[in-house]
C-alpha positions as CSV (number, residue, x, y, z in Angstrom):
1,M,104.8,8.1,28.8
2,A,105.5,11.8,29.7
3,I,104.2,14.6,27.6
4,G,106.1,17.7,26.8
5,K,104.9,21.3,26.7
6,D,103.9,21.1,23.1
7,G,101.7,18.0,23.5
8,E,104.4,15.7,22.0
9,P,106.1,12.9,23.9
10,A,108.7,14.3,26.2
11,T,112.3,13.8,25.2
12,T,115.1,13.0,27.5
13,A,116.2,16.6,27.3
14,D,112.9,17.8,28.3
15,L,112.7,15.5,31.3
16,E,116.3,16.5,32.4
17,Q,115.2,20.2,32.1
18,Q,112.1,19.5,34.2
19,V,114.3,17.7,36.8
20,E,116.8,20.5,36.9
21,Q,113.8,23.0,37.5
22,I,112.4,20.9,40.3
23,R,115.9,20.9,41.9
24,K,116.3,24.6,41.6
25,D,112.8,25.0,43.2
26,I,113.6,22.6,46.0
27,S,116.8,24.5,46.6
28,A,115.0,27.8,46.7
29,L,112.4,26.4,49.2
30,T,115.2,25.1,51.4
31,E,116.8,28.5,51.5
32,T,113.5,30.2,52.3
33,I,112.8,27.8,55.0
34,T,116.3,28.0,56.4
35,S,116.2,31.9,56.5
36,L,112.7,31.8,58.2
37,A,114.0,29.4,60.7
38,A,117.0,31.5,61.5
39,G,114.8,34.5,61.9
40,K,112.5,32.7,64.2
41,A,115.6,31.4,66.2
42,E,116.9,35.0,66.7
43,E,113.4,36.1,67.8
44,V,113.1,33.3,70.4
45,K,116.6,34.0,71.5
46,A,116.0,37.7,71.9
47,H,112.7,37.0,73.9
48,A,114.6,34.4,76.1
49,L,117.4,37.0,76.8
50,K,114.7,39.6,77.7
51,A,112.8,37.3,80.0
52,G,116.1,36.3,81.8
53,S,117.0,39.8,82.2
54,D,113.5,40.7,83.6
55,V,113.7,37.7,86.0
56,A,117.2,38.8,87.1
57,E,116.1,42.4,87.7
58,A,112.9,41.3,89.7
59,S,115.0,39.0,91.9
60,S,117.6,41.7,92.5
61,N,114.7,44.1,93.4
62,A,113.2,41.5,95.8
63,F,116.5,40.8,97.4
64,E,117.1,44.5,98.0
65,A,113.6,44.9,99.5
66,A,114.1,41.9,101.8
67,R,117.6,43.3,102.9
68,D,116.0,46.7,103.6
69,Q,113.2,45.1,105.7
70,V,115.8,43.0,107.7
71,C,118.0,46.1,108.3
72,A,114.9,48.0,109.5
73,A,113.9,45.1,111.8
74,Q,117.4,45.0,113.2
75,A,117.5,48.8,113.8
76,D,114.1,48.6,115.5
77,L,115.2,45.7,117.7
78,E,118.4,47.5,118.7
79,D,116.3,50.6,119.5
80,R,114.0,48.6,121.7
81,I,116.9,46.9,123.5
82,R,118.6,50.3,124.2
83,A,115.2,51.7,125.5
84,K,114.5,48.8,127.8
85,P,117.7,46.7,128.5
86,L,116.5,44.8,131.5
87,Q,113.3,43.9,130.0
88,S,115.1,42.7,126.9
89,L,117.5,40.7,129.1
90,G,114.6,39.0,130.8
91,V,112.9,38.2,127.4
92,A,116.1,36.6,126.2
93,A,116.6,34.6,129.3
94,G,113.0,33.4,129.1
95,I,113.4,32.3,125.5
96,G,116.6,30.5,126.3
97,F,115.0,28.7,129.2
98,F,112.1,27.7,127.0
99,L,114.4,26.4,124.3
100,A,116.4,24.4,126.9
101,L,113.2,22.8,128.1
102,L,112.2,21.9,124.5
103,T,115.7,20.3,123.8
104,R,115.8,18.5,127.0
105,R,112.5,16.7,126.3
106,A,113.5,15.7,122.7
């Protein structure tokens, strides 16, 4: 048997009041948990967006650096070919001959 606030046996009205208070408390807890979860979700979303942005920027920088290196190597190769065209032609012919030998054996 349930006991009320005054030490007397609880009435139906007392029990209904306590159940209603429990419902309100559960509702308040649910709202608190929901707002905390929403805040954490926004925090995680912001962190993920920042990480994605950082990765995109890093990959763009790496691509630019690689492109610059390739352009520099190409310019250097062109300069060497212009400086020694016959030697360059001989090297290219030798590489072509070597590749032909490798493909013939395969």
